[in-house]
SEDRENTOR-385174 format. One record per residue (C-alpha): residue number from 1; x, y, z. Coordinates in steps of 0.2 Angstrom, whole numbers. Example, Ala and Ser with C-alpha at 12.3 -4.5 7.8 and 13.67 -1.06 7.14 Angstrom:
    nr       u       v       w
     1      62     -22      39
     2      68      -5      36
END
This chain:
    nr       u       v       w
     1      83    -315     -37
     2      68    -325     -30
     3      53    -328     -43
     4      41    -330     -29
     5      20    -331     -31
     6      16    -314     -30
     7      30    -307     -46
     8      22    -321     -56
     9       3    -316     -52
    10       8    -297     -55
    11      16    -302     -73
    12      -1    -313     -75
    13     -11    -296     -69
    14       0    -287     -79
    15      -2    -296     -95
    16     -20    -298     -92
    17     -21    -280     -89
    18     -10    -276    -106
    19     -22    -289    -115
    20     -36    -280    -109
    21     -32    -264    -113
    22     -24    -269    -131
    23     -43    -278    -136
    24     -56    -264    -126
    25     -47    -248    -121
    26     -34    -247    -138
    27     -45    -248    -154
    28     -58    -234    -148
    29     -44    -222    -142
    30     -33    -228    -160
    31     -53    -224    -167
    32     -55    -208    -161
    33     -34    -202    -163
    34     -36    -209    -181
    35     -53    -198    -183
    36     -47    -183    -174
    37     -31    -185    -185
    38     -42    -185    -202
    39     -51    -170    -195
    40     -36    -160    -193
    41     -29    -167    -208
    42     -47    -161    -221
    43     -44    -144    -211
    44     -29    -141    -215
    45     -32    -146    -234
    46     -48    -134    -232
    47     -36    -119    -227
    48     -25    -123    -239
    49     -38    -122    -254
    50     -46    -106    -245
    51     -30    -100    -245
    52     -29    -105    -265
    53     -45     -96    -268
    54     -38     -79    -258
    55     -26     -82    -271
    56     -37     -83    -286
    57     -48     -70    -279
    58     -35     -56    -275
    59     -28     -60    -292
    60     -45     -58    -300
    61     -49     -41    -290
    62     -30     -32    -298
    63     -38     -39    -314
    64     -55     -32    -310
    65     -46     -17    -302
    66     -34     -14    -319
    67     -49     -13    -328
    68     -57      -4    -322
    69     -45      11    -319
    70     -42       7    -341
    71     -60      11    -343
    72     -59      27    -332
    73     -44      32    -340
    74     -54      30    -357
    75     -69      37    -353
    76     -60      54    -347
    77     -47      54    -362
    78     -64      51    -373
    79     -73      66    -360
    80     -57      76    -363
    81     -60      73    -381
    82     -77      78    -383
    83     -74      93    -372
    84     -62      99    -385
    85     -70      95    -400
    86     -87     107    -391
    87     -75     118    -387
    88     -68     120    -406
    89     -86     119    -411
    90     -92     134    -401
    91     -77     143    -406
    92     -81     140    -425
    93     -98     147    -422
    94     -92     160    -413
    95     -80     164    -425
    96     -93     161    -440
    97    -106     172    -431
    98     -92     184    -427
    99     -86     185    -447
   100    -107     187    -450
   101    -111     201    -437
   102     -95     211    -445
   103    -101     207    -462
   104    -118     214    -456
   105    -109     229    -449
   106     -99     232    -464
   107    -117     232    -473
   108    -124     245    -463
   109    -113     254    -463
   110    -109     257    -482
   111    -128     258    -483
   112    -127     272    -471
   113    -114     279    -482
   114    -122     280    -494
   115    -138     286    -486
   116    -126     299    -481
   117    -118     302    -496
   118    -134     303    -506
   119    -140     316    -492
   120    -124     328    -495
   121    -129     326    -513
   122    -145     333    -512
   123    -142     347    -498
   124    -125     352    -512
   125    -137     351    -526
   126    -152     361    -514
   127    -136     373    -515
   128    -130     374    -531
   129    -146     379    -534
   130    -146     392    -520
   131    -130     398    -527
   132    -135     400    -546
   133    -150     408    -541
   134    -141     421    -533
   135    -127     421    -549
   136    -142     422    -560
   137    -152     437    -550
   138    -167     428    -554
   139    -177     410    -548
   140    -172     394    -555
   141    -187     382    -557
   142    -183     366    -550
   143    -196     356    -562
   144    -191     364    -577
   145    -173     360    -573
   146    -174     344    -565
   147    -167     335    -581
   148    -150     349    -578
   149    -153     346    -555
   150    -150     328    -560
   151    -136     330    -570
   152    -127     340    -557
   153    -132     327    -543
   154    -122     312    -554
   155    -109     323    -556
   156    -108     325    -536
END
């Protein structure tokens, strides 16, 4: 193999090219690559943070939903208890009103029965007076015999 001037010139040119590239082109390229690498690393870190925030948010949402479900079930139970109490109160009031109406009706029945008895007593005493008049064949003076008639009414 022969070493000639062309080979030496090419080697010097190549060395000069490598030196220029290393001095002027390579540092900005490395800087751009480092910035890009740092930007990608920051993006990955932000993505991981966002994933963690998403997990935390999902956990908080599930906690809030569970709490809301518990509150809803508590409200439903309380409203059912209130409804039951209202129904029971209404039932008690209705029973009391029914008892009052029954007592009032019994009082009215008793009152009307007493009035009917009194009317029957009066009619019976009138019949007794008429019967006595017929038996005695003379007129009985009601005002004169009022005491006797009242005594008969009380016995009847």
